[in-house]
C-alpha positions in Angstrom: 17.7 -15.1 49.3 16.5 -12.1 47.2 19.5 -12.6 44.9 18.4 -16.2 44.1 14.9 -15.0 43.4 16.2 -12.4 41.0 18.4 -14.9 39.2 15.4 -17.3 38.8 13.3 -14.5 37.4 16.1 -13.6 34.9 16.5 -17.2 33.9 12.8 -17.5 33.3 12.9 -14.4 31.2 15.8 -15.7 29.1 13.9 -19.0 28.6 10.9 -17.1 27.3 12.8 -15.5 24.5 12.0 -17.2 21.2 14.7 -19.5 19.7 14.6 -17.4 16.4 16.1 -14.5 18.3 19.0 -16.6 19.5 19.6 -17.8 16.0 19.7 -14.2 14.8 22.1 -13.3 17.5 24.3 -16.3 16.6 24.2 -15.4 12.9 25.1 -11.8 13.7 28.1 -12.8 15.8 29.2 -15.2 13.1 28.9 -12.5 10.4 30.9 -10.1 12.5 33.6 -12.6 13.1 33.8 -13.4 9.4 33.9 -9.7 8.5 36.8 -9.2 11.0 38.7 -12.2 9.5 38.2 -10.9 6.0 39.3 -7.4 6.9 42.4 -8.6 8.5 43.2 -10.8 5.5 42.5 -7.9 3.1 45.0 -5.7 5.1 47.7 -8.2 4.2 46.7 -8.4 0.5 48.3 -6.6 -2.4 46.4 -3.3 -2.6 46.0 -3.5 -6.4 44.4 -6.9 -6.2 42.2 -5.7 -3.4 41.2 -2.6 -5.4 40.2 -4.8 -8.4 38.1 -7.1 -6.2 36.3 -4.2 -4.6 35.7 -2.5 -8.0 34.3 -5.7 -9.5 32.0 -6.4 -6.6 30.7 -2.8 -6.5 30.2 -2.9 -10.3 28.1 -6.1 -10.1 26.0 -4.7 -7.3 25.6 -1.3 -9.0 24.7 -2.7 -12.4 22.2 -5.1 -10.8 20.6 -2.0 -9.1 20.4 -0.2 -12.4 19.0 -3.1 -14.3 16.3 -4.1 -11.8 15.9 -0.6 -10.3 15.9 -1.9 -6.7 18.5 0.5 -5.3 18.2 1.9 -1.8 16.0 5.0 -1.7 18.9 7.4 -0.9 20.8 6.3 -4.0 17.8 6.8 -6.4 18.9 10.3 -7.6 22.3 9.0 -8.6 20.9 5.9 -10.2 18.4 8.0 -12.1 21.2 10.1 -13.6 23.2 7.0 -14.7 20.3 4.6 -15.7 19.6 6.0 -19.2 23.0 4.8 -20.3 22.5 1.2 -19.3 19.9 -1.5 -20.1 17.1 -2.1 -17.7 14.5 -4.8 -17.2 11.7 -2.4 -18.2 13.4 -1.5 -21.5 14.0 -5.2 -22.2 10.3 -6.1 -21.5 9.2 -3.3 -23.8 11.4 -4.6 -26.6 10.1 -8.1 -26.2 6.5 -6.9 -26.3 7.2 -4.9 -29.4 8.7 -7.9 -31.1 5.9 -10.2 -30.0 8.1 -12.4 -27.9 6.6 -14.2 -24.9 
């Protein structure tokens, strides 16, 4: 009898969890499954093609961070050292103000 009471209490606790939590758990499991699938497919790929894909993806993310300056805090020292060599949103806004563009 105490086992049934404990099960009912646990079931009540699970029902009290908000649906948003279960959606997040489901999305996390789906992302994990997709990541494992992609990693297994990448292991079968030509390594040069895989290297080019990774380089392009990291370049896009890195240049976006440099342009918008929204990099993670731990990368700020590295981005600070590279940022002067690339355009940024702040520099572009200054140019537009100087030229009288809206």
